[in-house]
Backbone bond lengths (Angstrom), bond angles and torsions (degrees), N, CA, C in turn:
res aa  C-N    CA-C-N  psi(-1)  N-CA   C-N-CA  omega(-1)  CA-C   N-CA-C  phi
1 M - - - 1.541 - - 1.456 105.93 -
2 V 1.391 114.29 142.84 1.436 123.97 -179.67 1.518 108.69 -110.61
3 D 1.320 117.21 130.66 1.412 118.58 176.26 1.524 113.28 -64.34
4 N 1.350 115.09 150.15 1.509 118.20 -178.96 1.468 112.83 -60.04
5 R 1.327 118.37 -34.85 1.426 120.65 -179.41 1.511 111.71 -62.49
6 Y 1.367 117.02 -42.59 1.455 119.06 179.67 1.463 113.53 -72.65
7 A 1.345 117.25 -32.48 1.433 120.08 177.80 1.562 110.41 -70.14
8 T 1.336 118.48 -35.56 1.429 119.79 174.63 1.497 113.66 -67.11
9 A 1.375 115.96 -38.86 1.443 117.82 174.05 1.476 114.00 -61.09
10 L 1.339 117.11 -38.43 1.494 119.67 179.54 1.514 109.53 -67.49
11 V 1.300 118.09 -39.59 1.458 117.51 -176.63 1.534 111.03 -69.93
12 I 1.364 115.91 -42.39 1.483 118.86 176.43 1.525 109.56 -61.75
13 G 1.331 118.74 -46.27 1.406 120.15 -179.80 1.482 114.83 -62.05
14 S 1.332 118.05 -33.31 1.391 121.22 176.65 1.549 112.71 -69.15
15 V 1.365 116.92 -38.09 1.400 120.63 175.95 1.511 114.44 -64.82
16 L 1.355 112.70 -43.47 1.481 118.81 175.19 1.565 112.58 -60.88
17 S 1.286 114.13 -41.96 1.492 118.67 177.01 1.514 113.29 -63.16
18 L 1.359 118.64 -40.35 1.358 123.60 174.03 1.505 113.32 -60.81
19 L 1.280 119.41 -47.23 1.405 124.95 178.67 1.562 112.28 -61.11
20 A 1.312 113.94 -43.32 1.482 119.01 177.01 1.486 111.91 -62.67
21 T 1.316 116.68 -40.06 1.506 121.40 -179.64 1.530 108.08 -65.45
22 V 1.318 119.21 -42.49 1.458 122.31 -178.11 1.575 109.37 -65.04
23 Y 1.285 114.16 -46.56 1.471 116.64 -179.03 1.501 113.17 -64.20
24 L 1.322 116.78 -41.90 1.422 120.85 -179.40 1.578 111.68 -66.82
25 S 1.340 114.37 -40.29 1.483 119.80 -179.44 1.569 109.26 -64.48
26 V 1.371 116.04 -41.34 1.458 119.76 -177.30 1.573 107.29 -67.91
27 A 1.359 115.45 -39.49 1.476 118.73 -178.10 1.510 110.09 -64.28
28 V 1.347 118.68 -42.57 1.425 123.62 -179.34 1.511 112.47 -64.17
29 G 1.355 117.58 -36.96 1.443 119.56 -178.13 1.464 115.88 -85.99
30 T 1.356 120.09 -2.32 1.482 121.42 -177.83 1.544 108.96 -112.01
31 Q 1.284 114.47 164.67 1.522 120.34 -171.32 1.503 110.83 -106.58
32 N 1.312 122.13 0.76 1.514 122.28 -175.79 1.456 114.07 -89.89
33 W 1.334 115.12 55.66 1.493 118.94 179.88 1.551 108.94 -90.50
34 F 1.267 116.32 -34.58 1.454 118.55 177.53 1.487 110.75 -153.05
35 Q 1.373 115.92 140.45 1.483 121.66 -169.23 1.517 108.37 -129.35
36 Y 1.303 111.19 142.69 1.531 119.98 175.06 1.512 109.30 -110.82
37 N 1.367 116.78 143.21 1.431 120.74 -177.99 1.512 108.61 -136.52
38 N 1.334 116.92 116.40 1.497 123.02 175.40 1.531 107.60 -74.63
39 T 1.328 115.40 108.48 1.436 119.75 -171.48 1.500 115.91 -92.91
40 V 1.317 115.58 -17.40 1.475 120.39 -177.45 1.522 112.85 -89.39
41 Q 1.347 116.65 -58.24 1.469 118.66 -177.81 1.525 108.76 -136.75
42 H 1.281 114.12 124.90 1.501 117.56 -179.81 1.535 109.61 -64.03
43 P 1.308 117.30 133.48 1.472 122.19 178.71 1.553 113.65 -49.60
44 V 1.292 121.65 -34.92 1.421 125.45 -173.78 1.591 109.45 -67.32
45 Q 1.376 115.49 -15.05 1.473 116.23 -178.76 1.511 109.16 -84.04
46 Q 1.276 121.41 6.33 1.477 122.67 178.12 1.517 109.79 -108.98
47 C 1.328 113.47 151.80 1.432 119.05 -178.10 1.470 109.76 -81.09
48 I 1.350 121.41 93.00 1.393 126.82 -175.26 1.499 109.92 -134.86
49 N 1.369 112.94 140.05 1.483 117.72 177.73 1.468 107.39 -79.28
50 T 1.344 119.07 104.38 1.428 121.41 -178.12 1.477 114.48 -66.53
51 T 1.307 117.59 -25.79 1.506 120.53 176.05 1.444 113.73 -58.78
52 V 1.349 114.70 -41.51 1.431 120.75 179.93 1.494 111.83 -68.35
53 I 1.367 118.13 -40.18 1.455 123.71 176.92 1.502 110.41 -60.60
54 K 1.337 116.88 -45.02 1.489 122.27 -176.98 1.504 107.22 -63.89
55 N 1.376 117.95 -49.87 1.511 117.58 -176.74 1.514 110.44 -64.19
56 E 1.334 117.85 -38.04 1.481 118.49 177.24 1.448 116.19 -63.22
57 F 1.290 114.33 -36.35 1.490 119.68 -177.25 1.555 111.65 -81.26
58 L 1.376 117.74 -35.60 1.442 121.07 -177.05 1.529 114.28 -84.29
59 T 1.247 112.42 -39.62 1.530 117.51 -171.73 1.538 112.97 -118.52
60 G 1.301 120.66 0.93 1.432 122.52 -179.04 1.507 109.98 -76.34
61 E 1.323 111.49 172.76 1.479 116.18 178.70 1.503 111.62 -75.73
62 F 1.347 112.22 153.80 1.510 117.92 -175.68 1.531 109.26 -71.90
63 D 1.325 114.80 107.98 1.453 120.20 -179.57 1.514 108.19 -136.77
64 E 1.356 114.79 119.45 1.417 116.29 -174.47 1.514 114.80 -64.95
65 K 1.318 118.60 -33.67 1.404 122.33 179.80 1.528 109.04 -69.00
66 T 1.327 119.62 -36.97 1.435 120.65 179.63 1.491 112.79 -67.46
67 Y 1.322 116.94 -56.33 1.420 117.83 -174.75 1.563 113.59 -69.31
68 S 1.317 114.51 -25.15 1.487 115.56 176.04 1.506 110.10 -70.88
69 S 1.296 119.45 -34.02 1.486 124.16 178.30 1.566 107.74 -64.16
70 H 1.401 114.71 -39.43 1.460 119.57 -179.59 1.505 108.53 -68.63
71 L 1.330 119.20 -39.74 1.458 120.59 179.13 1.564 111.04 -62.78
72 F 1.369 116.18 -37.86 1.442 116.73 -176.91 1.553 109.92 -72.11
73 T 1.356 117.34 -34.60 1.486 122.36 -174.67 1.469 111.63 -81.70
74 W 1.345 116.87 -40.76 1.498 118.29 -166.31 1.582 110.27 -110.99
75 N 1.310 116.00 39.91 1.423 118.94 172.79 1.492 112.81 51.59
76 G 1.337 117.29 52.37 1.456 120.21 -173.69 1.506 115.13 -81.60
77 T 1.342 112.13 162.95 1.428 119.66 174.18 1.573 107.32 -123.01
78 L 1.321 115.04 153.17 1.470 120.99 -173.76 1.477 108.31 -133.95
79 G 1.334 116.38 133.33 1.456 124.54 176.12 1.486 114.35 -128.49
80 L 1.341 114.98 -176.54 1.473 115.97 177.65 1.502 112.65 -68.86
81 W 1.308 116.26 -31.33 1.481 122.24 -174.63 1.581 110.91 -115.26
82 W 1.303 118.00 -19.05 1.459 122.44 -170.12 1.492 112.82 -123.99
83 R 1.344 114.01 157.28 1.494 123.52 166.53 1.538 104.80 -136.72
84 C 1.328 117.46 134.79 1.429 124.71 -174.21 1.506 111.67 -133.27
85 I 1.337 119.43 149.61 1.441 127.15 170.68 1.463 111.62 -134.24
86 Q 1.343 116.09 161.01 1.424 122.11 -179.47 1.578 107.56 -116.79
87 V 1.335 118.17 116.63 1.410 118.52 -174.93 1.539 106.33 -127.92
88 P 1.315 121.44 161.06 1.438 124.31 175.37 1.479 114.64 -57.98
89 H 1.299 122.51 136.90 1.468 126.61 179.60 1.601 110.88 -62.32
90 C 1.312 115.65 -29.16 1.481 117.00 179.75 1.508 111.48 -70.43
91 T 1.360 116.52 142.34 1.442 121.33 -176.50 1.489 113.35 -103.44
92 H 1.364 117.13 5.89 1.456 119.75 -179.85 1.582 110.13 -100.85
93 W 1.312 116.21 -179.51 1.472 117.85 173.40 1.455 110.83 -66.59
94 Y 1.314 115.85 139.51 1.532 118.00 -175.96 1.566 103.92 -134.25
95 C 1.307 115.47 134.13 1.426 125.05 171.32 1.497 109.61 -134.03
96 C 1.297 115.32 135.78 1.500 118.88 172.73 1.507 112.33 -84.47
97 Q 1.316 116.71 -44.46 1.419 119.54 174.01 1.510 108.89 -142.41
98 Q 1.305 114.99 151.27 1.469 119.10 174.34 1.576 114.48 -61.94
99 G 1.326 113.04 -30.94 1.402 117.01 179.57 1.502 114.60 -68.21
100 D 1.349 115.86 -19.13 1.469 119.45 -175.05 1.571 110.70 -79.92
101 L 1.327 115.38 -6.84 1.465 117.41 -171.93 1.529 110.31 -72.99
102 Q 1.245 116.93 145.42 1.493 123.90 176.92 1.541 108.71 -96.41
103 T 1.306 117.85 115.05 1.415 122.60 -173.23 1.544 109.52 -94.75
104 G 1.326 116.96 67.92 1.452 118.85 -179.23 1.535 107.90 -77.51
105 N 1.344 117.36 -49.08 1.423 120.32 178.03 1.517 107.99 -119.30
106 E 1.303 118.11 106.50 1.512 121.81 -173.66 1.502 110.53 -60.83
107 S 1.353 114.73 -41.90 1.500 117.37 -176.72 1.501 114.20 -63.71
108 D 1.324 114.69 -36.89 1.458 121.15 -179.52 1.541 111.78 -75.14
109 N 1.268 115.07 -30.55 1.522 117.04 -169.17 1.524 110.16 -97.00
110 T 1.322 118.95 -6.90 1.476 119.45 177.77 1.534 115.54 -61.17
111 T 1.298 113.65 -43.61 1.492 123.47 -179.38 1.497 106.22 -68.42
112 Q 1.380 116.69 -40.95 1.484 119.89 -177.02 1.547 109.92 -66.49
113 Q 1.292 118.15 -42.11 1.424 120.07 179.77 1.529 113.84 -63.54
114 R 1.343 115.14 -33.63 1.460 115.35 178.76 1.570 111.79 -74.82
115 N 1.298 115.11 -34.77 1.466 118.08 -175.95 1.523 114.26 -95.22
116 C 1.337 116.06 -5.89 1.424 122.34 -177.91 1.496 111.93 -88.45
117 T 1.334 117.17 78.62 1.446 125.36 -174.03 1.521 108.82 -120.87
118 H 1.324 118.78 166.50 1.416 122.76 179.56 1.551 109.97 -72.46
119 Q 1.298 115.65 127.31 1.463 120.64 173.35 1.520 112.06 -88.13
120 S 1.272 113.92 162.76 1.480 119.71 -175.18 1.581 106.54 -65.73
121 G 1.309 114.00 128.00 1.545 119.96 173.96 1.476 109.58 81.08
122 C 1.399 125.13 3.75 1.437 124.42 -176.24 1.577 110.47 -126.96
123 T 1.297 116.56 20.58 1.450 117.38 173.72 1.482 114.45 -61.85
124 D 1.317 115.35 -32.70 1.453 123.19 175.60 1.570 109.48 -128.58
125 P 1.368 115.68 76.81 1.451 118.88 -165.84 1.583 111.84 -65.12
126 K 1.283 113.81 139.88 1.443 117.39 171.32 1.470 112.28 -77.79
127 T 1.319 118.51 149.83 1.445 122.33 -176.34 1.539 108.26 -98.78
128 E 1.283 112.37 152.24 1.477 120.75 174.14 1.488 111.27 -128.56
129 T 1.271 115.49 148.19 1.434 119.98 -175.52 1.566 112.39 -96.20
130 L 1.316 117.57 123.46 1.457 123.38 177.76 1.483 109.56 -108.69
131 C 1.354 117.11 127.84 1.523 123.84 -176.27 1.500 108.02 -123.68
132 V 1.271 115.53 141.85 1.445 125.04 174.56 1.501 111.46 -130.30
133 S 1.208 121.50 130.53 1.520 126.72 -176.02 1.538 106.73 -85.27
134 F 1.320 114.83 146.08 1.422 119.13 170.52 1.534 108.90 -79.87
135 T 1.258 119.79 134.82 1.448 121.76 176.95 1.431 106.13 -79.47
136 L 1.415 116.33 171.59 1.495 122.38 176.73 1.508 111.48 -64.93
137 P 1.323 121.77 -45.28 1.454 118.93 176.22 1.574 114.70 -60.26
138 Q 1.372 113.54 -35.92 1.438 114.68 177.10 1.494 113.94 -69.67
139 Q 1.354 117.70 -28.05 1.477 120.52 175.99 1.553 108.93 -65.40
140 F 1.267 116.76 -32.60 1.547 114.33 -177.65 1.503 109.99 -106.42
141 S 1.388 122.14 19.45 1.395 124.16 178.10 1.540 110.49 -69.93
142 T 1.286 113.98 155.40 1.476 117.54 -177.65 1.480 108.49 -85.85
143 K 1.333 116.51 137.40 1.469 122.44 175.67 1.469 109.46 -87.13
144 V 1.326 119.04 141.88 1.470 121.57 179.11 1.562 108.00 -124.03
145 K 1.283 114.36 155.76 1.462 122.10 174.82 1.458 109.63 -78.28
146 Q 1.312 115.12 138.30 1.479 119.64 -170.97 1.594 111.26 -70.63
147 N 1.282 118.09 -36.51 1.460 121.29 -176.37 1.517 113.70 -82.30
148 T 1.308 117.72 -37.70 1.506 121.86 -175.10 1.430 111.79 -106.05
149 S 1.309 121.90 -12.48 1.520 123.44 -179.22 1.479 110.97 62.32
150 E 1.340 117.13 24.37 1.477 120.42 177.22 1.544 110.25 -99.33
151 E 1.336 115.67 154.84 1.427 119.98 -176.74 1.521 110.44 -64.07
152 D 1.310 114.36 131.63 1.509 122.23 177.69 1.549 105.95 -98.63
153 L 1.310 112.21 95.63 1.529 118.05 -177.34 1.506 112.24 -61.33
154 L 1.313 117.15 -40.82 1.463 120.40 -174.80 1.524 109.66 -64.98
155 R 1.296 117.98 -47.12 1.496 118.98 -176.76 1.537 109.30 -73.43
156 T 1.367 115.34 -30.33 1.443 118.42 -179.96 1.467 111.65 -62.10
157 Y 1.375 118.56 -48.18 1.436 123.21 -173.94 1.551 110.96 -80.97
158 L 1.352 117.17 -26.42 1.464 118.64 172.77 1.524 109.85 -64.51
159 W 1.306 115.87 -42.29 1.442 121.26 -179.65 1.534 111.77 -62.88
160 R 1.315 115.83 -43.72 1.421 119.96 179.17 1.557 112.08 -69.57
161 C 1.279 115.19 -37.83 1.490 118.53 179.45 1.499 112.65 -66.23
162 Q 1.357 117.03 -37.14 1.491 119.17 179.99 1.522 111.12 -69.89
163 F 1.325 120.17 -21.28 1.383 123.68 174.07 1.507 114.14 -87.10
164 L 1.305 118.81 -33.38 1.466 121.13 -174.92 1.530 110.40 -85.97
165 L 1.303 118.48 -40.01 1.496 123.03 -171.51 1.533 113.72 -58.29
166 P 1.312 118.42 -44.08 1.466 116.97 178.44 1.518 114.12 -64.93
167 L 1.391 114.07 -33.97 1.455 119.71 179.06 1.508 108.09 -66.01
168 V 1.367 114.77 -42.63 1.514 117.85 179.57 1.559 110.59 -63.87
169 S 1.314 115.57 -38.57 1.511 121.85 177.24 1.475 110.66 -56.46
170 L 1.325 114.82 -52.59 1.504 123.29 -176.00 1.523 108.45 -64.33
171 S 1.337 115.70 -40.44 1.440 117.74 -179.18 1.565 112.78 -66.51
172 L 1.324 116.27 -39.08 1.489 120.55 178.29 1.597 108.08 -63.75
173 V 1.304 118.16 -43.22 1.422 120.24 -178.12 1.512 107.59 -62.62
174 F 1.319 117.24 -46.93 1.477 119.50 177.99 1.497 113.29 -58.34
175 L 1.330 117.50 -44.79 1.486 120.58 174.96 1.438 111.52 -64.36
176 S 1.263 123.94 -35.84 1.421 121.08 -179.43 1.540 110.71 -74.56
177 G 1.332 117.29 -24.21 1.456 118.34 167.19 1.523 115.98 -64.28
178 L 1.312 112.86 -40.15 1.536 119.05 173.61 1.512 111.91 -61.59
179 V 1.350 113.68 -44.34 1.452 117.28 179.91 1.575 109.89 -62.88
180 G 1.350 115.46 -41.97 1.474 118.14 178.78 1.508 113.06 -60.87
181 V 1.321 116.57 -39.81 1.485 122.22 179.09 1.549 107.69 -63.94
182 C 1.320 118.90 -43.86 1.478 120.92 176.34 1.499 110.61 -63.93
183 A 1.322 118.93 -35.19 1.476 117.84 178.88 1.512 113.70 -67.26
184 C 1.388 114.12 -33.94 1.393 118.26 176.60 1.517 113.84 -69.30
185 L 1.311 114.51 -39.14 1.489 120.94 177.08 1.573 111.54 -66.68
186 C 1.278 114.56 -36.55 1.483 118.73 -178.70 1.528 109.86 -86.36
187 R 1.248 117.88 -7.36 1.460 122.80 -175.09 1.541 114.43 50.42
188 S 1.318 111.30 50.98 1.390 121.14 -179.68 1.521 112.19 -130.83
189 F 1.376 114.11 141.22 1.465 119.53 -174.48 1.555 111.72 -93.07
190 T 1.359 116.52 -13.38 1.485 123.05 -174.37 1.457 112.36 -61.56
191 P 1.328 122.54 -43.52 1.478 123.16 179.69 1.550 113.52 -61.07
192 T 1.344 118.10 -18.57 1.415 121.31 179.02 1.557 113.43 -57.61
193 L 1.307 112.28 -36.85 1.532 120.50 174.24 1.466 110.32 -55.62
194 V 1.293 118.78 -45.70 1.505 123.47 -179.43 1.510 108.90 -63.62
195 V 1.383 116.08 -42.33 1.436 119.06 -179.14 1.565 108.25 -62.79
196 G 1.189 118.90 -42.57 1.554 123.85 177.21 1.482 110.00 -57.86
197 L 1.345 117.17 -44.74 1.496 119.97 -179.52 1.487 111.52 -67.82
198 F 1.366 118.61 -37.57 1.494 120.09 177.98 1.545 110.64 -66.35
199 H 1.307 116.93 -37.96 1.461 117.35 178.29 1.542 112.38 -69.24
200 F 1.287 118.15 -33.37 1.470 125.80 176.32 1.492 109.33 -60.09
201 I 1.372 115.95 -51.46 1.477 119.49 -179.40 1.535 107.67 -67.13
202 A 1.267 117.92 -40.77 1.489 118.50 -179.82 1.553 113.54 -61.62
203 G 1.302 116.55 -34.29 1.438 122.99 173.42 1.458 113.79 -62.71
204 L 1.389 116.48 -41.91 1.428 122.33 176.25 1.552 111.88 -64.87
205 C 1.312 115.39 -38.79 1.459 120.55 176.65 1.511 111.90 -62.48
206 S 1.331 116.33 -39.95 1.475 122.72 179.65 1.570 110.13 -63.35
207 L 1.351 111.66 -46.21 1.467 113.77 175.65 1.465 115.09 -68.06
208 G 1.329 119.08 -33.12 1.448 123.34 174.13 1.535 111.90 -62.94
209 T 1.290 116.39 -36.46 1.478 121.53 176.69 1.472 113.93 -56.90
210 V 1.351 114.88 -48.10 1.438 121.38 -176.07 1.509 107.22 -69.69
211 C 1.285 120.99 -43.47 1.418 122.50 -176.98 1.521 112.99 -65.83
212 C 1.413 115.60 -40.95 1.477 120.94 177.21 1.554 109.22 -64.12
213 F 1.311 116.25 -39.60 1.473 116.93 -174.33 1.493 110.87 -72.31
214 L 1.349 119.41 -42.04 1.481 122.12 177.35 1.552 109.64 -64.09
215 S 1.315 117.32 -39.77 1.506 119.62 -179.62 1.579 109.37 -64.60
216 S 1.328 114.94 -41.76 1.494 117.85 -175.89 1.480 110.31 -70.21
217 V 1.388 117.15 -34.94 1.463 118.59 179.29 1.574 108.45 -70.16
218 H 1.288 115.62 -40.08 1.446 117.51 177.95 1.566 112.50 -61.33
219 L 1.291 116.64 -41.33 1.486 116.93 175.47 1.528 111.75 -71.71
220 L 1.262 118.59 -30.96 1.438 119.14 176.32 1.513 109.02 -63.36
221 N 1.290 121.24 -48.27 1.380 124.31 -179.71 1.554 112.22 -62.09
222 S 1.317 117.07 -35.33 1.424 122.30 176.15 1.524 113.80 -72.28
223 E 1.324 116.71 -37.64 1.428 121.12 179.52 1.497 113.18 -65.40
224 Y 1.336 114.97 -43.79 1.449 116.88 -171.43 1.593 109.98 -110.00
225 K 1.266 115.81 23.11 1.459 124.76 168.93 1.507 111.93 49.97
226 K 1.288 117.15 74.69 1.444 122.02 176.69 1.546 111.26 -60.41
227 P 1.341 117.52 127.85 1.378 120.62 179.17 1.590 114.63 -56.01
228 K 1.297 117.63 149.74 1.433 123.24 -176.84 1.487 112.02 -65.94
229 N 1.334 115.86 -29.71 1.468 120.49 -175.35 1.478 112.01 -81.92
230 V 1.323 119.74 -2.42 1.464 124.94 -178.95 1.523 106.89 -97.59
231 G 1.336 114.83 117.21 1.449 121.84 174.82 1.451 116.67 -83.33
232 E 1.320 121.52 163.15 1.432 127.32 -177.00 1.522 108.05 -122.60
233 L 1.285 114.38 147.66 1.485 119.45 179.71 1.552 107.52 -152.87
234 V 1.329 115.40 128.39 1.517 119.10 175.94 1.513 106.47 -76.38
235 G 1.349 115.10 131.50 1.496 120.45 179.64 1.528 115.34 -83.56
236 W 1.253 112.20 167.41 1.549 116.23 -175.96 1.548 111.73 -71.41
237 S 1.317 118.45 -20.34 1.483 119.49 174.35 1.461 112.52 -61.46
238 L 1.390 117.15 -41.12 1.407 121.17 -179.58 1.536 111.26 -69.88
239 Y 1.313 116.32 -32.59 1.540 121.41 176.62 1.566 107.51 -64.95
240 L 1.335 115.08 -40.66 1.490 115.70 179.82 1.514 110.75 -61.27
241 A 1.380 116.34 -44.22 1.472 116.20 -179.88 1.498 111.67 -67.28
242 L 1.348 118.06 -30.88 1.453 122.15 178.92 1.505 110.29 -68.60
243 I 1.362 115.55 -37.11 1.518 119.06 -177.40 1.551 107.60 -70.82
244 S 1.344 119.78 -30.69 1.463 121.53 -179.88 1.519 113.51 -62.89
245 F 1.362 114.89 -26.40 1.439 119.23 179.55 1.543 112.60 -61.09
246 P 1.359 121.81 -58.10 1.449 120.34 -179.72 1.505 112.97 -62.57
247 L 1.373 117.81 -32.84 1.424 119.85 178.53 1.553 111.94 -62.95
248 Q 1.311 116.88 -42.55 1.385 120.38 177.11 1.496 113.01 -65.77
249 M 1.372 114.80 -39.02 1.427 118.32 178.31 1.536 114.35 -64.62
250 M 1.333 114.85 -41.50 1.452 117.71 173.47 1.469 114.44 -64.15
251 A 1.335 120.61 -41.30 1.415 121.94 175.66 1.549 113.34 -62.29
252 A 1.341 114.42 -36.41 1.496 118.44 177.68 1.466 110.03 -69.16
253 A 1.320 119.22 -38.68 1.440 122.79 176.00 1.559 113.64 -61.57
254 L 1.332 114.40 -41.30 1.507 117.09 179.38 1.519 109.38 -70.10
255 F 1.291 116.47 -42.28 1.545 118.26 178.77 1.464 113.65 -60.41
256 L 1.406 114.82 -44.20 1.444 119.23 179.79 1.547 112.06 -66.13
257 W 1.337 114.12 -42.49 1.470 116.04 179.75 1.546 111.62 -66.06
258 A 1.252 120.26 -41.73 1.455 124.67 179.12 1.511 110.50 -60.37
259 A 1.419 116.82 -43.33 1.396 120.22 -175.31 1.553 111.67 -70.10
260 R 1.344 115.65 -43.20 1.395 120.40 -177.40 1.590 110.69 -72.13
261 S 1.252 114.83 -45.53 1.495 117.61 179.94 1.496 111.45 -62.31
262 H 1.303 116.60 -42.69 1.467 121.46 179.07 1.554 112.43 -60.50
263 R 1.333 110.44 -41.43 1.466 115.97 -179.83 1.530 110.36 -66.84
264 K 1.286 118.91 -44.77 1.464 120.63 179.03 1.518 111.85 -64.77
265 H 1.306 113.99 -41.55 1.484 117.98 176.01 1.514 114.51 -54.60
266 Y 1.260 115.25 -51.80 1.472 119.66 -173.76 1.577 109.76 -77.96
267 T 1.304 117.68 -24.13 1.453 120.95 170.35 1.514 113.14 -63.00
268 R 1.377 115.34 -42.70 1.446 119.15 177.65 1.544 110.49 -68.69
269 I 1.395 120.79 -39.13 1.399 121.28 176.22 1.513 111.61 -59.88
270 T 1.347 115.23 -47.96 1.445 119.55 179.57 1.614 110.83 -56.48
271 A 1.316 115.91 -45.87 1.455 121.06 -178.69 1.526 110.00 -62.89
272 Y 1.339 114.60 -39.92 1.499 117.79 179.96 1.521 110.64 -63.41
273 R 1.352 115.19 -44.67 1.431 119.56 179.28 1.550 113.73 -60.52
274 V 1.317 114.92 -41.33 1.436 121.25 -178.68 1.550 108.26 -64.92
275 A 1.338 113.28 -44.22 1.510 117.03 178.41 1.504 112.50 -63.42
């Protein structure tokens, strides 16, 4: 027989574990972990061939310097698996004003200035979001320092940890669920202690994911000199991952308390009967 207090603790712990798993799974699968916002001048006010930008971002080679500059310029978002930018939906040359043009090469820009006019329906172009996922080799690629071209061990391992830790956390929760099912089938309360330990480690992995991601983003912005006019904003996906940490910790505490209290309770009953 199981006391009602222990059964209630198991039910509440299971619900908390389920919520934490759902939150962490949604966070891992979405791209809104970190957002950039160009606060001074919107990118669509510059005369830029958006088709070239789209092709370079979607089909270009994986280069951290290139895609980070796109993130800074085009109000990008960054996730564990994804990188996204927002560009005008129009695929032609777009200029808001002729005075906004940058005249770096006068001979090359003369034709562009003449042909760069508002097209029908694109005077205020709507933006579209373009997303590219990081492949598995890219997740484990070595990060290098921009100036010396040497391996940056700190950024390399932070990037790998932010990818591996949430997978470890979800795997531990799934494994603890299997252990809990076996405990129910065997009618034993002892495996509940293992379930609590698994949830405790999973919570630490969830917290480590958030810490590693924020640290790697901070180092990325420092390495490639994020412009001062580009603002930063933590996305809702990161908050979901952060919320999963206390939920897993509370579930672990309930499982550990139920296992230890149940064991002490029935140890005392057994000793009393023997006496």
